[in-house]
N, C-alpha and C positions, 0 to 999 in steps of 0.2 A: 701346388705345394705350398707351403707358408713360408713368410718371410720372418727373419730373426733380427732384432736390433737391441741394443744396449742402450739402457738411460743414464746419463749423469756418472761415467765412472772415469777415473784419472786413466789417461793413456799408458801404458806401460805393457812389455812383454808378459803372457801368461806361463807358467810353467807348468809342462805336462805332468802325468804322474811319475813317469821315468826320469822327470828332473832336468829335460832339454826344453829350450825355449823354440816355439813353433813360428815359422816363416813360410808361408806357402804361396804360390800363385793362387788366384781364384778358379774356381770351376764353375760350371753350370750349375747354379744353385741358388737356393731363397738365400736372400741378402741379410746379412747380420751384420748391424753397424754400430760402432761405438759413437755415442752422442753426448755433446756438451748440453746439460740443461741451462746452464747458466747464462748462455750467450746464443740465443737462437738467430740464424741467419740463413737468408734464402740463398739456395745453389741452382746450377742448373738440373735439368730435369735428369740427365743420365751424368753421372760421375764419371771422372776418369779413372784410370787402373788403381789408383791406390786406395780407392773403397768408398768414395762419396756415392750414396744413393741416390734415389730417383726424388721427385717432387713430393711423393706422398709421406715420405719419412722425412724429408727437410720441412716442408710446412707443419707437421703434426709433432716432430719431437725436436727440431733445432738443427744446430751445427753439428756435421758428422766430423769425425776425426780419425777413425779407422775402421778397419773390418776385421769381423772374428774368425776364428779357424774352425777346423772341425768338417765334418761331410755335411754341406748345404746342397740344397736344390732349388732352382728359380722357382718362384710363385709362378702360377698358371693365372692368377688374376690380379696379383699386387701390383702396383705401381713400381717402376723402377727395375723391372726384369731386365736380366742382362748385365747389370752391375757387376763388378769383381770384386773378389775380398782380398785383402791386402795379407793382414797376419793377425794373429791371435793376440788378444790382450786380456789383462787380468783386472778385475774390478779393484778398486780401493777397498781398503779394510773399513769395515764400518762397527759401528757400537750396536750391541745385541742387547735386548732386554730379554729377562725371561718371560715364558710363555704365561697366558693368563692363568690363574687357579681355576680349575672346573669344579663343579659342583658333581659328588659322587653318587651314583645311582643307590636308591635304597637307604633305608635308616638303620636297618640293621637290628630291628627289634621285632619280635614276637608280639601278637597282640596280648595286653596286658601286662609287658614287661614294665619295669620300675621306671620311673620319671626320669629324663636325660637333661644335662644341662652342659653347653659347650666348656673347654676349659676356661676361657677367658670370662671373669665375672662383668664386665662392662655390659654387655648385652644380656638383661634380665626380662625383658619384655617381647611379647609378640602382639604387633598392632595390625587390625585388619581395617582397612578404607575400601570406599567402591560405593557405587549407587545406591540408592536406597532400594531394597527389595532384591539386592543381589546373592543374599544369603550369608551376611556377616554374623549375624547372631547365630545362624545355625552351625556354621563352621567355627565359630568362636567355642561354643559349649563343646563341640566334638575335640577340639584342640584342648581344651582345660582339661577334659576328661583324661585324655592320652597323657598329657605331661603332668597332671596331677596339680595344675594349678588352679588358682581362682580365676574366673572370668569378670570382667569389669565391662559392662555395656552403658556405653556415656548416656544414651535416651534412656535407659530405665534410671541411671543416677540423677538426672534430671527430674524424672517424674518422681522418685521419691523424696527428693528435696523440697520440690514445689507444689506435690500433691496433686498434679496434673499431667497429662502426656503431652509429648512435643506437639502433637496435633491441637491440642487444646491453648497451649501456650503460643503457638503461632496464629491461631485465629483471634485469639484474645488480646495479645499483645504485640503482635506482629513478629515478623523475622528478626529483624536486629535485634530485638530484645532477646529473642530466644538464642540467638547466636552467641551472646554474651554469657548467658546461662550456660551454653554449652562449653564454652571456652573455661569456665569456672571448672565444671566436670572434667574436662579433660586434664587441668592443672592438679587437680585432685587424684585423677586416677592413676598418673604416671608415678605418685609417692608409694605407690606397691608395687613390690617386685619380689620373687618374679609373678608375673601377671599376663593373662590372654586380654587384652583392650580390644573391644568392638565399637568402632566409632558411628555415629551417625554420618549420613551421606554427605552432608556440607560441611561437617566438622575439618576436614584436611584442606578447607579453602581458607582457613586463618593461618597466617603465616606463625603467629605467636605459637597455636597449637601445634603444627607442624614442627616446628624446634623442639618442642616439649615431648612430643611423642618421638621425635628422634634421638633425643639423649641417650636413652637405653633400649630404645625398642628397635626390632627389626620389622620393619613396615612393610606388609603385604597388601597387594593391590588385587582384590578380587574382580574380574572382569567377565561380563558376558554381553551380548549385543542387547541394547534396548529392547528390541522386539521379544527376545526370551526372557527377560527381565519383566516386561509388561505383563507375558503370560503367567508368569509365576504369581506376580503381585495380583492379578483379577481372580486367580483361584485361591488366593491366601484369606484366611479368615480376619486379619488385621486390615484388609484392604482400605478402609475407611479412617484409617489411622495415619494416612501419608497426604497430608492436605496439599503441600507444594508438589504433587504430581496432577491433582486436578482431573477433570474430566477425560482430556484428550490426554491420556495416560501415555501412550507411546510416543506422541509429538513431544510432549513434555519430557520425557527420559531422553529424548534424543537431544532436546536443547541443554538438558544437564550434563549431559555426556560431553558435547562440545566444548562446555562452559568448564568441567572440572576435570578432563582429562589430562590437559597440560599440567596440573597440579598432581593428579593421581600418578603420573608417569615418573615422578620423582622417587616412588617407591623403591624399595630394594628389592623386592621379589614381585614380579608380575605372576598372578595365579588365575588362569582360567576357569571357569566354572559354567562353561557352554553345555546344557544339559540335553542329551539326547532325548528322542522321544522314546518313552518305555524304559529310560535308564534312572527313573525317581530313585533318589537314596544313594546312587552311585556317585556324584559329584561332590557332596561334603567330604566322602572318604577319599577319595582323591585328592581333594585339594588340601586336606589334613596330613595326608602323607606326603604332598610335595613339600609342605612349610614345615614339617617336622624334619624330613631330609635336609632341607636346606638349613635351617637352625642348627642341627647337629654339625653339619659339615662346614658350614661356610657362616655362621651367624656373626661371630665376633669380627672376621674381618669385613662383611659387608656394614656393620654399623660402625666400624673404626675407620672409613675411608676418609681420606684427607678432603677438608673442604664440604663434608657432607651437610652439616648444619647449617653451616652458611648458605649452602644451596636450597636447602629446606626451608630456612627463613628467608628467602627472597620473596618480594612481594608479589612481584610477576615473573616467573619462572623464565627462564630462557635455555635455548640448547636442548631441550628436551625432543626426543624422537617422535615423530607422528604415529610410530606404533612399535611394539616389542614381542619377539619370538620370544618365549621362556619356555622350555622344555622341563625345566627342574633340574637338568643337568647342564645345558648351555643356555646363553642369553645371546640374543641377537637383536640390537636397535634396528630400527629403519628410519632412516633421515630421509625426507621428501620435501623439495622447495627448490628454488632458482638459487643458484651460485653455489650448490653442494660441491661440484668440481675444485673449486677454489679452497673450499674448506677441507678439502681431503686431508691434507697433513694434520690438522687441527682434529679431525675425527680419528685418525689413527692414534695421535697421543692419547686420546680420552680413552682409547680401547686398550692401551698399553701395547699397540704393535709395534715393534722394532724391526731391525734386519734389513735385508735387501729385498727390494720389491720386483717381483715378476709378473708383469703387465702381460696379458691375452686378450688380445681384441681382432678386429678385422678389419679390412683394408679400408672400408667406407666409413667405419666409425673414427678410424684414426685420421683419415683424411680431413673429417669434419670438426672433430673434436680433441685430436691427440696433444694439440700444442697446449691446450689448456692444462691438461693433465700435467704436460711434461713441466711447463713453468711453475705450476703450485708445488710439484716434487722437487724440482731444483732449489726453489726460494728456501725450501726448508731444510735443504740439504739431504735429501732423502735418494740413495743411490739404487740403482735398478737397471732391470733390462725388458725389453719386450719382444713379443712373439706375435706376427702378424699373419693371421690364417684369411684365406678367401671368404668372401661372406657366402651364406647360403646353407641349407641343411646337409649339404655334402661334406661338409667340413666337421660335422658330427659324428666322428668315425672312429675306430680303433686304430687306424692307420695314422690318422692326424695325431691322436693321443699317443701312439707311439713316438711321432717326431718331436711332440713337447717333453716327454720323458727323456730323449736323448738330449734336448735343449737344456734342462733342468740339471740333468747329471754333468753335461760339459760345464755348464756354470758352478756346479757345486753348490747347488741349491741345498739348505738344510732345514730343518723342522721348525726352527725359529723364524724363517724368513716367511714370506708374504705372497700369496698368488692372489691377483687383483684380474676380476673377470670383468672387462670392459667392453659390454656390448648388449646386444639382444640376447634372446632365449639361445640361440644356438651357442654363441660364445658362451653364455652362464653356464649351460650343461655341460660342454666340452672343457672348460677351466674347471669348473667346481668337481667333475669326475676326476682329472688328472690331480687337482687337490687332494681328493680323498684317497687317492691311492698311490700316489707317489710317497716315499718314506713312510708309508702306513698313515699318511694324513698331513697335509700341511695347512696351516691358517688360510683362509679364504674370505676375501671381500667382495661383494658383488656391487659393482657400477653400472646398474642398467641403463638403457639409453633408448627404450623404446616403451610404448604404452604397455603392449603385453607383457614385458619382462618386468616393469615396475610395480605392476599390479598381480602378477603370478609367479613368472617363470624364476624370478630371483630370490624369491621368499619360500622358505619351506625346508630348505636343504636337500631337496630331490635333485641329483645330477646323474647323466646318463650320456650314453651314446649310443646311435643306430646299429641296427644290423641290416642285411638285405632282407631278413624275414619279418621286420617290423621296427617300430620306433621305440627309443628307451628301453631295449632289451637287456643290454648291459648296464648296470649303474649302481647308485649307493645312496645311502642318507647322509648327508656331509653339511652339517649348520654351518653358513657363513657366520663369521664374527661380527658383521654387521652388512646392511644392504643402505647404499647411498644413492639416492637417485635425485639428479637435476634435471627438472622440468624442462631446462631451457634447452638441453639436448632433444626435446621431440620437434624444435622447430625446423630441422634438418631431415626430418622424416619425410620419405614420398608419401602422398595422400593416402595411397593402398595400406602401406605398411603402418601408418598412422592409425587409420579407421579399424584395422583389423584386431588390434590391442582392445577395443572396446567390448569383444566378446567376452574377455574375460571379466571385464567390469560387469557386463551385463549379467554374467554368470552368477557372480557373488551375490548380486541385488537377487536375482531369481532365487536362490536357494537360502538366503539369509536375512536379507535386508529389503522389504519392498518398498519402505520410504526413499532408500536410495533409487530404485526403480523407478519411483515417481520423478525423482531429480533429474534422473537421466532423461525421463521423457519429457520434463518441462525445459531442460536446458539444452536440448539437441543443437539450437543454431548457435548458441555460444561455444559450444564443445566442438563442433565440426566445422566452424568457420575456418577460414585460410590462416588466419591469426587468432588462435583460440585464446579465451580469456585465462592468462596463467594462473591468477588465484585461485579461480572456480576449478580448473584441472587440476591444481594443487590438491584443494580440498577433496574432490572426488578420487582422487588417486590415495590419496592418505586413509580415506574412508575405506575404500575397497581393499588396499594392504592391510589396515587392521583387520579386516574380516577374516582375511586368509589367515594372518597372524594368530588369531584368536583360535582358530581351527586346528591351525598346526600346532600351537601349544599344550592343545587338550590330547592330541593324537600325534605326536610327531613321527611316527613309523607307519602309520596307516593300517592300525590294527582295528579301526571301526569308524569313529566320526569323520576322520580325515577322507575317508572316501566318497562322500559328497560333492568334494572338489572336482569329481572326475565328471560331474554333470555335463553331459555333450560330447566328452571325449571317446566312449566306447566306439561311436561311429564315426566321432572325427578323426580319432586316430586311424582308422581304418581307412577312411577315404585319402589321407595322406599317404599310405603306404601303397595303396592301390594305384594312386597317380604317381609314385615314384618323386612325390614331393615337388611336383613341377606344375600342377595345375591349382592348388590350393594353398594361400597361406595357412599357417595353424588357425589362426582366429576365425578366417573363413570356414575353414575344416568344423571346427567347433560349433559356430554358429548353425551351420547344418545338422551337427548333431545334436544340438539343442532342440532344433525343430522336430527332429527324429524322436527324442525324447518324450517331448510335448506330446506328438501324434500318439506314442504308445501308451501314454499315461491316459489321454483322453479315452482310446480305444480301450482300456481296461478298467474306465469308470473312476479313476482316481481324481482326474480334473475336468471342468468343463471347457467348452470350445471357447468360451470368453477368454480363458487363459492361453490357450493356445494361440488366438488371435493377438492378443498382447504379446506373446513371444515373438510374432512375425512383424508386427507393427515397429517395435522397439529396434530389432535387427536392422529393418529394412530403413530405418530412420537414420543408423549410423553407416549405413552403404554395406551391409553385410549380405551375404547370400542366402535365402532362404531354399536354395536347392543345389545339386552338384552337376557338375558336367565333366565330360572327357574322361570317365572313369566306367569300368563294367561294373555292374550290379554284382556279378558272380565273385570279381575281384574283391570288393569290399566285404561280402559276406565271407570270404575265405581268410582275409586277413584280420576281421573280427575275431574268428577262432582262434588266432595266435595271440589275441589282447593278453596283456599281463595280468589283467583282472579276472581271468577265468579262473575260477576254482571248481576242483573236482568235476572238470568238464562242462561246467555250468555256467553260461554268460551272466555278467551282473551289470545291471544298468542302474543308474542313479534316476530316479524318477521324482516327480512332484506330486504332493497330495494337495497343494494350497501353495499360494506364492509364500515365500519365504519358509517352506516344510519340504525339505528333501527326505527320501527314503531309498535305500538300496535294496532291489529286488533281484533275486535270481529264479525268479517263476514265469518269466515273460515267454510266451508260447514262441517256439520258432518260427513258426508259419506268420504269426504277426509280425516279428521282428522283419523278415524277409519281403513281405507285403509293404510296409512302411518304407524300408530301404529302397527298393524298388520304385515306390511313389515319389522319391524325393532325388532321383537320379534322371536327369534330362537327357533324351537320347542324343 
């Protein structure tokens, strides 16, 4: 069972609903102890009858003052089992802040309807920024037509004034001279209102231009992977008009993306335009609808945010997230780096999150890192409580979720309070599911502490618990308000747990980002060392997380594009279920699943043996298995038939037709699947 503890509340009796104060002797149960965050002090491993807890809670959360009431049961894996409860306590009053405004779905306008303008006149322009070739001009034209506004393209403005294209000007006069002309074009463009302004790829690098564009403009960042942009540019008639991209188009786009993204991330709205194969023409309309919806429902508020212009005018932007999930209705920044746990209170303030913090974690994570979170929250005067579950997949169940509901009810959690999911994928899924369903939804912040969770499980809003019949069968979509990943927490991971997470990084590289795959291949030694390079690890994690954020933002509810993130998961989840989650960690199962997908794709003629070999070499380099053991093929095949991705009785597989090009197929012959699965299971 799980252990429950309270963070940083003043010790006082808690009034029960019928008006009595409660004080009972402890029983055999999971310990819930009141904790003083301000003065952490060590105590003995087993506390006396007045409620002091075990070594885990003391090291993780500081000095204990009392114990809680209600029906508790002792944790079967948590430290301090056997500690007794003394009395129920009530948390001290706390300040509450109103929940953040959310963007509403749909702009409520039929095609061809009259132009719309929000009630506040301050926001009178829509500004499009992003890399060269991402589609700013295309989206801008569609936006201008929808709104009935003029379109101002700053590159076209420079061309009209100088009589030469940007490409010619850069070649003849140099980039510095061109940027000065571009600044002048921006300064002139912002004088027209209302207007849609499509900027050149580098225009937003100028602090002066950023501030000018932000005065009255809703700034929208159009984003796609450099690989996708390169594909578009290579097929465009104006490909020669982009001299800054040069011959090594994709490599140059990655360089520009790394250089410019910290500035682009200051935009008010992040708009994914990652195009699926065969969906030509759909991306501009989806982007237009998202921008119009945000403009109508939230434009004035976004443009009038405090300190926004000062932030836009900063010469070197700070405190920007590594990535953003922006579904058009909800926005989730993703911060990645060392020291993020200590910055947690600052992040919560930036997000406008107040109320009581309800932290859900497991005993292993709290033993290693709980004290850091407790001290950070205590220093900021943030009150809360914690609930500790045993580590492992068995905690991701309806039974444990029910215990958490009871705990939240006893603590009188409110919708304006906050659930913190502090741990790996199991804790993130469990806490996220509870946050999604209790009170019909509570704010959630993910604090992932594993490679796997930082790159995959914590991002995207998929939350679930398992059933005996299969993994993640009961769940919901519930976007977190933020993902805050502290790379330093990875130092305490066991080596096997550390390496399994790279299966998800490799997956993202295989389906979306071949250059990232090359980086993983080149830097195996630095990333798999006993003391990995923290800067490189943070960069790789940020790049991988951004790939997932981009796909989730494009398809938050998995109606299409997001399905490619299941690469390796059809067989992988079945392996986990067939082995009762005892034989393979999730990343290990996904690694075998990717090998199965590669073998199926090869035998269907989609990829060649060289790409299959590349799968096996990179997975082996990161210590991941290429085959499974300890399970029966029949059990794996049976579990696959219960997979939640089955539609109309047909199994769906994510397969590659090249590195970086994934497709979803439901026409894979059953005999081929069975043959491949049997071939990957060792006797």
